[in-house]
C-alpha angles and dihedrals in degrees: 000000000000122000089239093055093048090048090052091049090049091049090053092047092049092047090051091050092048091050092049092049093048091050091046089053092046091238105151094184094051089045091053092050091046091049091052091050090049092050091049093047092049092047092052092045091052092045090056097041094251114150115214134205114274114262118259111263099214127106132044096275102038093116091052096052101061118057095176095093 
């Protein structure tokens, strides 16, 4: 596994964690920022052929968060 691919996977994981934390806290602004970061990280990963971990499937909006499927 390349260092770039692992860095992209970590960026996606971190963005997902930030989004979950913001939603848990009820912080709409932080959630919007985290969602933009997640979208950007997933876009870059796809553009470079990097597969990412599947999104967690818990919570009422889990299917709305991840547009990579």
